MIMAR-319248 format. One record per residue (C-alpha): y negated, x, z; residue number from 0. Coordinates in steps of 0.5 Angstrom, whole numbers, plus 500, padded with zeros to 3 digits. Layout:
BEGIN
+-----+-----+-----+-----+
|   v |   u |   w |   n |
+-----+-----+-----+-----+
|   Y |   X |   Z | NUM |
...
+-----+-----+-----+-----+
This chain:
BEGIN
+-----+-----+-----+-----+
|   v |   u |   w |   n |
+-----+-----+-----+-----+
| 060 | 555 | 615 |   0 |
| 058 | 549 | 619 |   1 |
| 061 | 542 | 620 |   2 |
| 066 | 539 | 625 |   3 |
| 072 | 539 | 622 |   4 |
| 075 | 546 | 623 |   5 |
| 083 | 546 | 623 |   6 |
| 087 | 552 | 625 |   7 |
| 092 | 555 | 620 |   8 |
| 097 | 554 | 626 |   9 |
| 096 | 546 | 626 |  10 |
| 098 | 545 | 619 |  11 |
| 104 | 546 | 615 |  12 |
| 105 | 551 | 610 |  13 |
| 103 | 546 | 604 |  14 |
| 097 | 543 | 608 |  15 |
| 094 | 550 | 609 |  16 |
| 095 | 551 | 602 |  17 |
| 092 | 545 | 600 |  18 |
| 086 | 546 | 605 |  19 |
| 085 | 553 | 602 |  20 |
| 085 | 550 | 595 |  21 |
| 079 | 545 | 597 |  22 |
| 075 | 550 | 601 |  23 |
| 075 | 555 | 595 |  24 |
| 075 | 550 | 590 |  25 |
| 068 | 547 | 593 |  26 |
| 065 | 554 | 594 |  27 |
| 067 | 556 | 586 |  28 |
| 064 | 549 | 584 |  29 |
| 058 | 551 | 588 |  30 |
| 057 | 557 | 584 |  31 |
| 059 | 555 | 577 |  32 |
| 054 | 549 | 578 |  33 |
| 048 | 552 | 582 |  34 |
| 049 | 559 | 582 |  35 |
| 051 | 565 | 587 |  36 |
| 046 | 563 | 593 |  37 |
| 049 | 556 | 593 |  38 |
| 055 | 558 | 595 |  39 |
| 052 | 559 | 602 |  40 |
| 052 | 551 | 602 |  41 |
| 060 | 551 | 603 |  42 |
| 062 | 547 | 609 |  43 |
| 068 | 544 | 612 |  44 |
| 065 | 537 | 612 |  45 |
| 063 | 537 | 605 |  46 |
| 070 | 539 | 602 |  47 |
| 073 | 532 | 605 |  48 |
| 070 | 529 | 599 |  49 |
| 074 | 533 | 595 |  50 |
| 080 | 532 | 599 |  51 |
| 079 | 524 | 599 |  52 |
| 079 | 524 | 591 |  53 |
| 085 | 528 | 590 |  54 |
| 089 | 524 | 596 |  55 |
| 087 | 517 | 592 |  56 |
| 089 | 520 | 585 |  57 |
| 096 | 519 | 582 |  58 |
| 102 | 521 | 586 |  59 |
| 103 | 529 | 584 |  60 |
| 096 | 530 | 582 |  61 |
| 096 | 536 | 586 |  62 |
| 103 | 538 | 585 |  63 |
| 103 | 538 | 578 |  64 |
| 097 | 542 | 577 |  65 |
| 093 | 537 | 574 |  66 |
| 088 | 538 | 580 |  67 |
| 088 | 545 | 581 |  68 |
| 086 | 552 | 577 |  69 |
| 088 | 559 | 578 |  70 |
| 082 | 563 | 581 |  71 |
| 081 | 570 | 580 |  72 |
| 081 | 575 | 586 |  73 |
| 076 | 574 | 592 |  74 |
| 074 | 579 | 597 |  75 |
| 074 | 573 | 602 |  76 |
| 082 | 572 | 600 |  77 |
| 083 | 580 | 601 |  78 |
| 082 | 580 | 593 |  79 |
| 088 | 576 | 591 |  80 |
| 088 | 570 | 586 |  81 |
| 089 | 563 | 589 |  82 |
| 090 | 556 | 586 |  83 |
| 084 | 552 | 588 |  84 |
| 081 | 545 | 587 |  85 |
| 078 | 543 | 581 |  86 |
| 075 | 537 | 577 |  87 |
| 070 | 531 | 579 |  88 |
| 072 | 531 | 587 |  89 |
| 070 | 538 | 587 |  90 |
| 064 | 537 | 583 |  91 |
| 062 | 531 | 588 |  92 |
| 063 | 535 | 594 |  93 |
| 059 | 541 | 591 |  94 |
| 053 | 536 | 590 |  95 |
| 054 | 533 | 597 |  96 |
| 054 | 540 | 600 |  97 |
| 048 | 542 | 597 |  98 |
| 044 | 536 | 599 |  99 |
| 047 | 537 | 606 | 100 |
| 045 | 544 | 606 | 101 |
| 038 | 543 | 604 | 102 |
| 037 | 537 | 609 | 103 |
| 039 | 542 | 614 | 104 |
| 035 | 548 | 612 | 105 |
| 029 | 543 | 612 | 106 |
| 030 | 541 | 619 | 107 |
| 030 | 548 | 621 | 108 |
| 023 | 549 | 618 | 109 |
| 020 | 543 | 621 | 110 |
| 023 | 545 | 628 | 111 |
| 021 | 552 | 627 | 112 |
| 028 | 554 | 629 | 113 |
| 028 | 562 | 630 | 114 |
| 026 | 566 | 624 | 115 |
| 024 | 559 | 620 | 116 |
| 018 | 559 | 625 | 117 |
| 015 | 565 | 621 | 118 |
| 011 | 563 | 615 | 119 |
| 014 | 567 | 609 | 120 |
| 021 | 565 | 611 | 121 |
| 019 | 558 | 612 | 122 |
| 015 | 558 | 605 | 123 |
| 021 | 561 | 602 | 124 |
| 026 | 556 | 605 | 125 |
| 022 | 550 | 602 | 126 |
| 022 | 553 | 595 | 127 |
| 030 | 553 | 596 | 128 |
| 031 | 546 | 599 | 129 |
| 027 | 543 | 593 | 130 |
| 031 | 547 | 588 | 131 |
| 037 | 545 | 591 | 132 |
| 035 | 538 | 591 | 133 |
| 034 | 538 | 584 | 134 |
| 040 | 541 | 583 | 135 |
| 045 | 537 | 587 | 136 |
| 041 | 531 | 584 | 137 |
| 043 | 533 | 577 | 138 |
| 050 | 535 | 578 | 139 |
| 052 | 529 | 582 | 140 |
| 049 | 524 | 576 | 141 |
| 055 | 527 | 572 | 142 |
| 060 | 524 | 576 | 143 |
| 056 | 518 | 577 | 144 |
| 053 | 519 | 584 | 145 |
| 046 | 518 | 586 | 146 |
| 044 | 523 | 591 | 147 |
| 037 | 520 | 593 | 148 |
| 041 | 516 | 598 | 149 |
| 042 | 522 | 602 | 150 |
| 035 | 525 | 601 | 151 |
| 032 | 518 | 603 | 152 |
| 036 | 518 | 609 | 153 |
| 034 | 525 | 611 | 154 |
| 027 | 522 | 610 | 155 |
| 028 | 516 | 614 | 156 |
| 031 | 520 | 619 | 157 |
| 024 | 524 | 621 | 158 |
| 021 | 517 | 621 | 159 |
| 026 | 514 | 626 | 160 |
| 025 | 520 | 630 | 161 |
| 017 | 520 | 631 | 162 |
| 017 | 512 | 632 | 163 |
| 023 | 512 | 636 | 164 |
| 021 | 508 | 643 | 165 |
| 023 | 511 | 649 | 166 |
| 030 | 509 | 651 | 167 |
| 032 | 506 | 645 | 168 |
| 039 | 506 | 642 | 169 |
| 042 | 513 | 640 | 170 |
| 045 | 509 | 634 | 171 |
| 038 | 508 | 631 | 172 |
| 038 | 515 | 630 | 173 |
| 045 | 516 | 627 | 174 |
| 044 | 510 | 622 | 175 |
| 041 | 515 | 616 | 176 |
| 047 | 519 | 617 | 177 |
| 052 | 514 | 617 | 178 |
| 049 | 511 | 611 | 179 |
| 049 | 517 | 607 | 180 |
| 056 | 519 | 609 | 181 |
| 058 | 512 | 608 | 182 |
| 056 | 512 | 600 | 183 |
| 059 | 519 | 599 | 184 |
| 066 | 517 | 602 | 185 |
| 066 | 510 | 598 | 186 |
| 064 | 514 | 591 | 187 |
| 071 | 518 | 592 | 188 |
| 074 | 511 | 591 | 189 |
| 070 | 510 | 584 | 190 |
| 072 | 517 | 582 | 191 |
| 079 | 516 | 583 | 192 |
| 079 | 509 | 580 | 193 |
| 081 | 505 | 587 | 194 |
| 076 | 500 | 587 | 195 |
| 080 | 497 | 593 | 196 |
| 078 | 503 | 597 | 197 |
| 071 | 503 | 597 | 198 |
| 070 | 498 | 603 | 199 |
| 074 | 502 | 608 | 200 |
| 072 | 509 | 606 | 201 |
| 065 | 506 | 607 | 202 |
| 067 | 504 | 614 | 203 |
| 070 | 511 | 615 | 204 |
| 064 | 515 | 612 | 205 |
| 059 | 511 | 617 | 206 |
| 063 | 513 | 623 | 207 |
| 064 | 520 | 621 | 208 |
| 057 | 520 | 620 | 209 |
| 056 | 518 | 627 | 210 |
| 061 | 522 | 630 | 211 |
| 058 | 528 | 626 | 212 |
| 051 | 527 | 629 | 213 |
| 053 | 525 | 636 | 214 |
| 057 | 532 | 636 | 215 |
| 051 | 536 | 633 | 216 |
| 046 | 533 | 638 | 217 |
| 051 | 534 | 644 | 218 |
| 053 | 541 | 642 | 219 |
| 045 | 543 | 641 | 220 |
| 043 | 539 | 648 | 221 |
| 042 | 545 | 652 | 222 |
| 039 | 550 | 647 | 223 |
| 034 | 544 | 645 | 224 |
| 032 | 543 | 652 | 225 |
| 031 | 550 | 653 | 226 |
| 027 | 551 | 647 | 227 |
| 023 | 544 | 648 | 228 |
| 026 | 541 | 641 | 229 |
| 027 | 534 | 640 | 230 |
| 034 | 532 | 641 | 231 |
| 037 | 525 | 640 | 232 |
| 041 | 524 | 647 | 233 |
| 035 | 527 | 651 | 234 |
| 030 | 522 | 647 | 235 |
| 034 | 516 | 648 | 236 |
| 036 | 518 | 655 | 237 |
| 044 | 518 | 653 | 238 |
| 048 | 521 | 658 | 239 |
| 054 | 526 | 656 | 240 |
| 059 | 521 | 658 | 241 |
| 056 | 515 | 654 | 242 |
| 056 | 520 | 648 | 243 |
| 063 | 522 | 649 | 244 |
| 065 | 514 | 649 | 245 |
| 061 | 513 | 643 | 246 |
| 064 | 519 | 639 | 247 |
| 071 | 517 | 641 | 248 |
| 070 | 510 | 639 | 249 |
| 068 | 513 | 632 | 250 |
| 074 | 517 | 632 | 251 |
| 078 | 510 | 633 | 252 |
| 075 | 507 | 628 | 253 |
| 076 | 512 | 623 | 254 |
| 083 | 511 | 624 | 255 |
| 083 | 504 | 624 | 256 |
| 079 | 504 | 617 | 257 |
| 084 | 509 | 614 | 258 |
| 090 | 504 | 615 | 259 |
| 087 | 500 | 610 | 260 |
| 086 | 506 | 605 | 261 |
| 091 | 506 | 599 | 262 |
| 093 | 514 | 598 | 263 |
| 098 | 517 | 594 | 264 |
| 098 | 523 | 599 | 265 |
| 096 | 521 | 606 | 266 |
| 098 | 527 | 610 | 267 |
| 092 | 532 | 609 | 268 |
| 087 | 526 | 610 | 269 |
| 090 | 524 | 616 | 270 |
| 090 | 531 | 619 | 271 |
| 083 | 532 | 618 | 272 |
| 080 | 525 | 619 | 273 |
| 085 | 522 | 625 | 274 |
| 086 | 528 | 629 | 275 |
| 081 | 534 | 627 | 276 |
| 076 | 529 | 629 | 277 |
| 079 | 528 | 636 | 278 |
| 079 | 535 | 637 | 279 |
| 072 | 536 | 635 | 280 |
| 070 | 531 | 641 | 281 |
| 075 | 535 | 645 | 282 |
| 071 | 542 | 643 | 283 |
| 064 | 539 | 645 | 284 |
| 066 | 535 | 651 | 285 |
| 072 | 539 | 653 | 286 |
| 079 | 536 | 656 | 287 |
| 083 | 537 | 662 | 288 |
| 088 | 542 | 661 | 289 |
| 086 | 544 | 654 | 290 |
| 089 | 551 | 652 | 291 |
| 087 | 556 | 647 | 292 |
| 092 | 557 | 641 | 293 |
| 097 | 563 | 643 | 294 |
| 102 | 561 | 638 | 295 |
| 102 | 567 | 633 | 296 |
| 097 | 571 | 636 | 297 |
| 100 | 574 | 642 | 298 |
| 107 | 578 | 642 | 299 |
| 113 | 574 | 644 | 300 |
| 110 | 568 | 641 | 301 |
| 112 | 569 | 633 | 302 |
| 113 | 563 | 629 | 303 |
| 120 | 561 | 628 | 304 |
| 121 | 562 | 620 | 305 |
| 125 | 555 | 620 | 306 |
| 119 | 551 | 623 | 307 |
| 114 | 548 | 617 | 308 |
| 108 | 548 | 622 | 309 |
| 109 | 555 | 624 | 310 |
| 111 | 554 | 631 | 311 |
| 117 | 555 | 635 | 312 |
| 120 | 550 | 639 | 313 |
| 122 | 551 | 646 | 314 |
| 129 | 551 | 648 | 315 |
| 130 | 548 | 655 | 316 |
| 137 | 551 | 656 | 317 |
| 133 | 558 | 656 | 318 |
| 136 | 561 | 650 | 319 |
| 130 | 561 | 645 | 320 |
| 129 | 568 | 643 | 321 |
| 122 | 568 | 643 | 322 |
| 121 | 566 | 651 | 323 |
| 119 | 571 | 656 | 324 |
| 123 | 577 | 658 | 325 |
| 127 | 577 | 664 | 326 |
| 122 | 579 | 670 | 327 |
| 123 | 586 | 673 | 328 |
| 119 | 590 | 679 | 329 |
| 112 | 591 | 677 | 330 |
| 113 | 598 | 680 | 331 |
| 119 | 600 | 676 | 332 |
| 119 | 601 | 669 | 333 |
| 124 | 596 | 665 | 334 |
| 131 | 600 | 664 | 335 |
| 131 | 603 | 657 | 336 |
| 138 | 605 | 653 | 337 |
| 136 | 608 | 647 | 338 |
| 143 | 606 | 644 | 339 |
| 143 | 599 | 647 | 340 |
| 141 | 593 | 642 | 341 |
| 134 | 591 | 642 | 342 |
| 133 | 585 | 646 | 343 |
| 131 | 579 | 643 | 344 |
| 124 | 578 | 646 | 345 |
| 122 | 585 | 643 | 346 |
| 118 | 584 | 637 | 347 |
| 121 | 587 | 631 | 348 |
| 120 | 587 | 624 | 349 |
| 114 | 590 | 619 | 350 |
| 108 | 593 | 624 | 351 |
| 112 | 593 | 630 | 352 |
| 115 | 600 | 633 | 353 |
| 122 | 599 | 636 | 354 |
| 124 | 602 | 642 | 355 |
| 126 | 609 | 641 | 356 |
| 123 | 610 | 634 | 357 |
| 117 | 614 | 633 | 358 |
| 110 | 611 | 632 | 359 |
| 108 | 610 | 625 | 360 |
| 104 | 615 | 622 | 361 |
| 097 | 615 | 623 | 362 |
| 091 | 617 | 619 | 363 |
| 086 | 622 | 620 | 364 |
| 079 | 621 | 622 | 365 |
| 077 | 622 | 615 | 366 |
| 082 | 618 | 611 | 367 |
| 082 | 612 | 617 | 368 |
| 075 | 611 | 616 | 369 |
| 075 | 611 | 608 | 370 |
| 081 | 606 | 609 | 371 |
| 077 | 602 | 614 | 372 |
| 071 | 602 | 609 | 373 |
| 075 | 599 | 603 | 374 |
| 078 | 594 | 608 | 375 |
| 072 | 592 | 611 | 376 |
| 068 | 591 | 604 | 377 |
| 074 | 587 | 601 | 378 |
| 074 | 583 | 608 | 379 |
| 081 | 584 | 609 | 380 |
| 079 | 586 | 616 | 381 |
| 077 | 579 | 617 | 382 |
| 081 | 574 | 614 | 383 |
| 088 | 577 | 612 | 384 |
| 094 | 580 | 615 | 385 |
| 093 | 588 | 614 | 386 |
| 096 | 595 | 616 | 387 |
| 091 | 598 | 621 | 388 |
| 087 | 603 | 617 | 389 |
| 088 | 608 | 623 | 390 |
| 095 | 607 | 626 | 391 |
| 098 | 603 | 620 | 392 |
| 101 | 597 | 625 | 393 |
| 101 | 590 | 622 | 394 |
| 095 | 586 | 624 | 395 |
| 092 | 579 | 623 | 396 |
| 085 | 578 | 621 | 397 |
| 080 | 578 | 626 | 398 |
| 078 | 571 | 624 | 399 |
| 085 | 569 | 625 | 400 |
| 086 | 572 | 632 | 401 |
| 086 | 568 | 639 | 402 |
| 079 | 569 | 640 | 403 |
| 077 | 565 | 634 | 404 |
| 082 | 560 | 635 | 405 |
| 082 | 554 | 640 | 406 |
| 088 | 550 | 637 | 407 |
| 093 | 547 | 641 | 408 |
| 100 | 546 | 639 | 409 |
| 101 | 543 | 632 | 410 |
| 104 | 537 | 635 | 411 |
| 099 | 536 | 640 | 412 |
| 095 | 531 | 635 | 413 |
| 102 | 527 | 634 | 414 |
| 102 | 520 | 637 | 415 |
| 109 | 517 | 635 | 416 |
| 109 | 512 | 641 | 417 |
| 104 | 507 | 644 | 418 |
| 099 | 503 | 642 | 419 |
| 097 | 509 | 636 | 420 |
| 104 | 509 | 633 | 421 |
| 102 | 507 | 627 | 422 |
| 097 | 512 | 626 | 423 |
| 102 | 517 | 624 | 424 |
| 107 | 513 | 621 | 425 |
| 109 | 516 | 614 | 426 |
| 103 | 520 | 613 | 427 |
| 107 | 526 | 614 | 428 |
| 103 | 530 | 618 | 429 |
| 108 | 531 | 624 | 430 |
| 114 | 533 | 620 | 431 |
| 118 | 537 | 624 | 432 |
| 115 | 536 | 630 | 433 |
| 118 | 534 | 636 | 434 |
| 114 | 529 | 640 | 435 |
| 118 | 529 | 646 | 436 |
| 119 | 521 | 646 | 437 |
| 125 | 516 | 643 | 438 |
| 121 | 512 | 638 | 439 |
+-----+-----+-----+-----+
């Protein structure tokens, strides 16, 4: 999985999380159906924005009525569960664009002789795959009226620009082919959705998104490229990280301005992905003071409140919130326990937790535990789903949803309901249930 858009489930409401997963699974299955099993490796986070944009511009209720959804069969990455996934022209366009992008990315690795691609047999096989994917993506894109030659021509022009770039040239000269390609893909979503008035603002949003993705990729790889002696846009143009960050933040701001002119039937998910997750991508690469990892829902004592649509408890300044820290006690003395006393509100309760005084859950023996572990590993439950621990029986989150893999902040961190960006979140629904701490 590659891409700059990586929303955590703790930053999305239940509805938006379900929609995000529907588009992600829909893209993966569209790649399989149109291009074969190997093409599913081209599934990427940024490509599914195409599918999201098509559905968001469609008639109101398109997704809710099931017109843009189908039920997919069990999948190991979903813990062998069925799911409602996106379908139709949006998913097919997203698949064609993703396949073309993956082909370009593999070709870049081959030309740069990165890692295993430096070996001739691997490079020869990779070139064969890219040629096949170029043909496949072109054929499937033509079905929905999109010409992938704009993507492939941009990739070819990219190499020429890098070879002919004068010393000290502008880094924006290097990002131009990427900007052109993403602008064309974004604009075509308006054609598929029957919203011709959206083509110009979506092309602008796509152009800036392409610039942002290119610059973030360059900044993220700068140290590794320097160590390997590889070409890097920032180093080649003498662009320092401060200037690169400024250009990235300007691109995020421009995307937000362009989205204001886009007519959408459902704005929430598009706004979250393109207005807020782009900003978080900049923060992830360049950092921000005081940026803390997401801990809500990952640690004991921070369980999400059931009545919160984003899955986060609100902190109560009176100190009566049951999920706040327990009273302090002398670290050299064990906290008092009374088997007959009621369970304090800060002690985790429910399935998977052992109440004070209760016997621990039954543990499997070594053979049974190993068998359960193998079964859960083969179905990816250990990675992606909540599950009962194969040995202890305790309820656990999947590895990919634990704190180690999550850098999200509070779900309301991105909401800007006051100040110069007040219009940014107005009526988009992405901040429903959030208390941004200001009087609007």
